[in-house]
C-alpha positions as semicolon CSV with decimal commas, in nm:
position;residue;x (nm);y (nm);z (nm)
1;M;0,532;4,607;-7,139
2;K;0,846;4,840;-7,252
3;N;1,038;4,747;-6,939
4;E;0,935;4,373;-6,984
5;L;1,068;4,370;-7,340
6;I;1,398;4,529;-7,187
7;V;1,452;4,249;-6,940
8;D;1,361;3,970;-7,161
9;T;1,664;4,061;-7,371
10;L;1,860;3,830;-7,123
11;P;1,852;3,457;-7,078
12;P;1,584;3,386;-6,759
13;E;1,869;3,270;-6,519
14;A;2,056;3,600;-6,588
15;V;1,744;3,794;-6,516
16;E;1,717;3,610;-6,198
17;E;2,069;3,687;-6,104
18;L;2,032;4,043;-6,181
19;R;1,693;4,086;-5,997
20;E;1,864;3,938;-5,677
21;A;2,180;4,159;-5,734
22;K;1,933;4,465;-5,734
23;R;1,749;4,384;-5,427
24;V;2,083;4,366;-5,208
25;L;2,233;4,664;-5,375
26;E;1,921;4,888;-5,369
27;H;1,719;4,790;-5,050
28;H;1,926;4,618;-4,783
29;G;2,133;4,896;-4,589
30;I;2,341;4,819;-4,284
31;A;2,106;5,067;-4,067
32;D;1,807;4,826;-4,141
33;R;2,007;4,526;-4,096
34;L;2,117;4,639;-3,721
35;T;1,801;4,741;-3,670
36;E;1,654;4,417;-3,703
37;L;1,937;4,288;-3,485
38;I;1,907;4,520;-3,197
39;G;1,539;4,594;-3,207
40;A;1,563;4,955;-3,228
41;P;1,619;5,233;-3,487
42;I;2,010;5,308;-3,543
43;T;2,036;5,678;-3,620
44;A;2,402;5,752;-3,603
45;S;2,623;6,025;-3,748
46;L;3,003;6,118;-3,692
47;K;2,892;6,458;-3,658
48;M;2,726;6,380;-3,330
49;L;3,010;6,271;-3,164
50;P;3,256;6,470;-2,936
51;D;3,530;6,632;-3,194
52;I;3,806;6,430;-3,024
53;A;3,607;6,109;-3,106
54;E;3,496;6,237;-3,458
55;K;3,879;6,270;-3,535
56;T;3,968;5,966;-3,417
57;V;3,681;5,772;-3,607
58;Y;3,777;5,974;-3,919
59;S;4,135;5,883;-3,881
60;A;4,066;5,517;-3,847
61;I;3,837;5,504;-4,149
62;D;4,117;5,682;-4,344
63;K;4,382;5,452;-4,205
64;S;4,160;5,139;-4,287
65;L;4,086;5,229;-4,629
66;N;4,462;5,316;-4,713
67;V;4,561;4,976;-4,534
68;A;4,306;4,816;-4,777
69;L;4,435;4,978;-5,083
70;D;4,779;4,887;-5,003
71;V;4,683;4,525;-4,902
72;A;4,465;4,532;-5,247
73;M;4,747;4,637;-5,459
74;R;5,039;4,411;-5,307
75;T;4,864;4,089;-5,238
76;L;4,497;4,031;-5,396
77;G;4,647;3,901;-5,706
78;D;4,881;3,661;-5,573
79;D;4,635;3,382;-5,455
80;R;4,402;3,284;-5,731
81;G;4,202;3,050;-5,532
82;G;4,169;2,755;-5,760
83;T;3,880;2,915;-5,933
84;D;3,811;2,762;-6,289
85;T;3,554;2,992;-6,483
86;K;3,344;2,887;-6,785
87;K;3,464;2,916;-7,130
88;D;3,220;3,191;-7,179
89;G;3,345;3,386;-6,892
90;S;3,014;3,365;-6,737
91;G;3,080;3,202;-6,404
92;P;3,289;2,990;-6,165
93;T;3,292;2,604;-6,221
94;S;3,512;2,468;-5,973
95;E;3,453;2,376;-5,637
96;L;3,788;2,523;-5,532
97;G;3,656;2,851;-5,632
98;K;3,404;2,872;-5,379
99;P;3,496;3,176;-5,139
100;R;3,566;3,121;-4,756
101;L;3,256;3,341;-4,644
102;L;3,232;3,196;-4,293
103;T;3,615;3,167;-4,226
104;H;3,613;3,571;-4,251
105;K;3,287;3,597;-4,076
106;L;3,428;3,418;-3,771
107;L;3,758;3,630;-3,771
108;A;3,575;3,931;-3,794
109;G;3,338;3,838;-3,519
110;L;3,655;3,790;-3,307
111;S;3,766;4,124;-3,414
112;G;3,429;4,275;-3,324
113;A;3,421;4,119;-2,983
114;A;3,713;4,360;-2,852
115;G;3,497;4,637;-3,015
116;G;3,179;4,517;-2,798
117;A;3,386;4,461;-2,498
118;F;3,577;4,779;-2,471
119;G;3,361;5,025;-2,662
120;G;3,478;5,297;-2,895
121;A;3,816;5,305;-2,754
122;T;3,925;5,015;-2,986
123;I;3,782;5,160;-3,296
124;A;4,130;5,294;-3,420
125;V;4,283;4,907;-3,373
126;E;3,972;4,709;-3,451
127;L;3,826;4,893;-3,780
128;P;4,153;4,830;-3,981
129;V;4,152;4,485;-3,884
130;S;3,773;4,432;-3,971
131;T;3,841;4,643;-4,324
132;V;4,123;4,393;-4,424
133;L;3,911;4,065;-4,334
134;I;3,611;4,231;-4,516
135;L;3,838;4,295;-4,845
136;R;3,984;3,954;-4,831
137;S;3,633;3,801;-4,831
138;V;3,527;4,035;-5,100
139;A;3,844;3,930;-5,315
140;D;3,734;3,583;-5,264
141;I;3,379;3,655;-5,373
142;A;3,535;3,843;-5,683
143;R;3,754;3,565;-5,789
144;S;3,460;3,319;-5,773
145;E;3,263;3,527;-5,993
146;G;3,520;3,502;-6,278
147;E;3,739;3,832;-6,170
148;D;4,099;3,829;-6,260
149;L;4,282;3,986;-5,953
150;S;4,600;4,013;-6,124
151;E;4,427;4,336;-6,304
152;I;4,448;4,666;-6,105
153;E;4,106;4,746;-6,216
154;S;3,940;4,447;-6,085
155;R;4,150;4,505;-5,744
156;L;4,003;4,848;-5,730
157;A;3,666;4,722;-5,797
158;C;3,716;4,513;-5,451
159;L;3,784;4,834;-5,272
160;Q;3,475;5,014;-5,446
161;V;3,237;4,774;-5,269
162;F;3,286;4,983;-4,930
163;A;3,102;5,253;-5,097
164;L;2,807;5,057;-5,194
165;D;2,609;5,030;-4,895
166;P;2,242;5,167;-5,025
167;G;2,149;5,362;-4,708
168;K;1,794;5,317;-4,537
169;K;1,489;5,202;-4,724
170;S;1,331;5,547;-4,672
171;D;1,636;5,719;-4,862
172;V;1,612;5,470;-5,187
173;D;1,375;5,551;-5,489
174;D;1,285;5,230;-5,645
175;D;1,241;5,408;-5,982
176;T;1,565;5,530;-6,010
177;E;1,930;5,385;-6,026
178;F;1,999;5,631;-5,717
179;G;2,219;5,358;-5,542
180;Y;2,468;5,108;-5,749
181;F;2,516;5,271;-6,093
182;A;2,508;5,608;-5,959
183;V;2,787;5,519;-5,730
184;R;2,993;5,357;-6,001
185;A;2,930;5,618;-6,239
186;A;3,050;5,879;-5,960
187;M;3,351;5,680;-5,921
188;A;3,438;5,588;-6,286
189;V;3,700;5,874;-6,322
190;Q;3,875;5,823;-6,003
191;I;3,914;5,462;-6,064
192;R;4,041;5,513;-6,402
193;D;4,288;5,775;-6,300
194;A;4,386;5,546;-6,004
195;S;4,431;5,228;-6,218
196;Q;4,652;5,428;-6,440
197;Y;4,878;5,576;-6,184
198;L;4,921;5,228;-6,003
199;L;5,020;5,059;-6,325
200;K;5,272;5,325;-6,392
201;N;5,412;5,363;-6,049
202;G;5,281;5,123;-5,820
203;M;5,230;5,206;-5,468
204;A;5,541;5,400;-5,423
205;D;5,367;5,709;-5,312
206;T;5,041;5,660;-5,108
207;T;4,996;6,036;-5,116
208;A;4,947;6,073;-5,465
209;P;4,636;6,302;-5,535
210;V;4,459;6,040;-5,723
211;L;4,491;5,784;-5,455
212;V;4,397;6,031;-5,194
213;K;4,099;6,124;-5,393
214;L;3,975;5,787;-5,454
215;V;4,015;5,672;-5,082
216;S;3,828;6,001;-4,992
217;Q;3,531;5,923;-5,203
218;I;3,511;5,553;-5,085
219;G;3,575;5,703;-4,715
220;K;3,254;5,934;-4,718
221;R;3,012;5,666;-4,778
222;F;3,201;5,389;-4,574
223;G;3,216;5,660;-4,288
224;V;2,820;5,651;-4,274
225;V;2,803;5,268;-4,221
226;V;3,092;5,261;-3,980
227;S;2,904;5,544;-3,752
228;E;2,610;5,322;-3,771
229;K;2,836;5,019;-3,649
230;I;2,993;5,231;-3,377
231;A;2,637;5,345;-3,267
232;A;2,523;4,984;-3,219
233;Q;2,841;4,874;-3,052
234;A;2,816;5,194;-2,815
235;I;2,491;5,040;-2,637
236;P;2,581;4,959;-2,301
237;V;2,444;4,611;-2,312
238;I;2,597;4,482;-2,629
239;G;2,929;4,351;-2,468
240;A;3,180;4,131;-2,632
241;I;2,915;3,859;-2,762
242;G;2,725;4,167;-2,928
243;G;2,993;4,338;-3,070
244;A;3,115;3,990;-3,231
245;L;2,747;3,946;-3,345
246;I;2,756;4,313;-3,509
247;N;3,078;4,278;-3,669
248;S;2,952;3,931;-3,841
249;Y;2,665;4,145;-3,979
250;F;2,921;4,420;-4,074
251;I;3,118;4,174;-4,303
252;D;2,809;3,955;-4,415
253;H;2,664;4,297;-4,527
254;Y;2,967;4,343;-4,732
255;Q;2,977;3,996;-4,854
256;D;2,644;4,041;-4,998
257;L;2,686;4,366;-5,171
258;A;3,015;4,182;-5,319
259;R;2,831;3,908;-5,425
260;A;2,601;4,132;-5,627
261;H;2,830;4,374;-5,752
262;F;3,063;4,092;-5,910
263;T;2,760;3,913;-6,014
264;I;2,663;4,224;-6,243
265;R;3,016;4,264;-6,333
266;R;3,028;3,912;-6,475
267;L;2,671;3,964;-6,656
268;E;2,833;4,283;-6,799
269;R;3,126;4,070;-6,937
270;T;2,891;3,823;-7,075
271;Y;2,602;4,031;-7,220
272;G;2,722;4,376;-7,242
273;E;2,735;4,656;-7,025
274;S;2,460;4,868;-7,183
275;Q;2,223;4,580;-7,192
276;V;2,262;4,477;-6,821
277;R;2,224;4,832;-6,701
278;E;1,904;4,857;-6,899
279;A;1,757;4,559;-6,793
280;Y;1,872;4,669;-6,425
281;G;1,669;4,986;-6,494
282;A;1,364;4,841;-6,602
283;M;1,317;4,608;-6,302
284;K;1,071;4,701;-6,047
């Protein structure tokens, strides 16, 4: 009864949006999606790779996130996308503000086709391309949910999406906030410090400790997803078509996470962070 009362402090439409966001953020990891696609469990770890391959993948992840950070800081605030938000800040109203989900998905599929055709050898080239395409799509979604991408914190919130994969269903405890809010809380200091540094110094020094720490923390969680993607693409029968399909799943997964993430941020701007978080935690 207490949980129901907490949830009822929000309007019914906000409750439904929040419930759907929680479903995505807590119960739908990429490993589960790839298992559905391929028909066999995806169990992967970068530590299982030969040392030289592991180093290549970690290097590709680090490069991808650094490129994504550079893109986020230099270009995401340039194109407003025509989004018109409601006066109360609760959401987009303009058709021009709709995110271009299919366009980015098709481009990611083309990038993944190379990975499927040539295997893990292409990861150093393919992953940065896929990561930037995902970031562009995430930014489109953020903008459509009323985010002001001229603000550094909003751009870093786009980058934060790469750390939001909830893991396998068996790893998630439905009675806790293990996934989404735990990640946000863990990254709050890094986001704040990086925002302050970038406001003062811009991207003049990408090796600044605050930026390295932020990228490293995101990379730890993004690396788990990348290892599962590589494991799926490494299956001999996958080929170019399968690689394209896997990459489409890859970007689709992050589009879902972004939509949920920025829906919650919009609700927080409208109803307050504490109220939204309490309602989220009370939902079964």
